[in-house]
matplotlib code that plots the C-alpha trace (Angstrom):
import matplotlib.pyplot as plt

x = [16.8, 16.1, 13.1, 11.6, 12.9, 16.4, 16.0, 14.9, 17.9, 20.3, 18.9, 19.0, 22.7, 23.6, 22.1, 23.9, 27.3, 26.8, 25.5, 28.7, 30.8, 28.6, 26.7, 24.3, 25.5, 23.9, 20.9, 18.8, 16.6, 14.5, 13.6, 12.4, 9.8, 8.8, 8.4, 6.4, 4.2, 3.4, 3.2, 2.1, 3.7, 4.7, 3.5, 3.7, 3.3, 3.7, 4.1, 7.4, 9.2, 9.8, 7.8, 9.6, 12.8, 14.7, 15.1, 12.7, 10.8, 11.4, 8.5, 10.1, 13.5, 11.8, 9.9, 13.1, 15.0, 12.4, 12.7, 16.5, 16.4, 13.9, 16.1, 19.3, 17.5, 16.2, 19.8, 21.2, 18.6, 19.3]
y = [-19.6, -18.6, -16.4, -15.1, -11.6, -13.0, -14.9, -11.6, -9.8, -12.6, -12.5, -8.7, -8.6, -11.4, -9.5, -6.4, -8.2, -10.2, -7.1, -5.3, -8.0, -9.0, -5.8, -6.1, -9.7, -10.9, -13.3, -14.1, -17.1, -16.1, -19.4, -17.6, -15.8, -19.1, -20.8, -17.8, -17.9, -21.5, -21.6, -18.0, -15.1, -15.9, -19.5, -21.7, -25.0, -26.1, -29.4, -28.2, -27.8, -30.1, -29.2, -26.8, -27.2, -25.0, -28.0, -29.0, -32.2, -34.2, -32.4, -29.1, -30.1, -31.1, -27.8, -25.8, -28.0, -27.5, -23.7, -23.9, -26.0, -23.6, -20.6, -22.2, -23.2, -19.7, -18.3, -20.9, -20.0, -16.3]
z = [20.2, 16.6, 16.0, 12.9, 13.6, 13.9, 10.6, 8.9, 10.4, 9.3, 5.8, 5.6, 6.7, 4.3, 1.4, 2.4, 2.6, -0.6, -2.4, -1.5, -3.1, -6.1, -6.8, -9.8, -10.5, -7.3, -7.9, -4.9, -4.6, -1.6, 0.0, 3.1, 1.1, -0.5, 2.9, 4.2, 1.1, 1.8, 5.6, 6.3, 8.1, 11.7, 11.3, 14.4, 12.6, 9.0, 7.3, 5.6, 9.0, 11.9, 15.0, 17.3, 15.2, 12.6, 10.3, 7.5, 6.8, 3.7, 2.1, 3.1, 1.7, -1.6, -1.7, -1.4, -3.8, -6.5, -6.1, -6.2, -9.4, -11.0, -10.1, -11.5, -14.7, -15.2, -14.9, -17.3, -19.9, -19.6]

ax = plt.figure().add_subplot(projection="3d")
ax.plot(x, y, z, "-o")
ax.set_aspect("equal")
plt.show()
């Protein structure tokens, strides 16, 4: 099963791999950090995520979508 430690390891490796390709041009929208900021570190239950599931509720999908839109808009304005 997926654990928080595995998620952190996947994210770390993805950043390393993408950083090797994109270098300074890499822009990261850390949705993991946003979820942790809302739900708390090592949360067991949160209204953004389905119970005992890796998928997100409609509220969670909306939460992440808003952060993606904000991130893209900031880059377009730069």
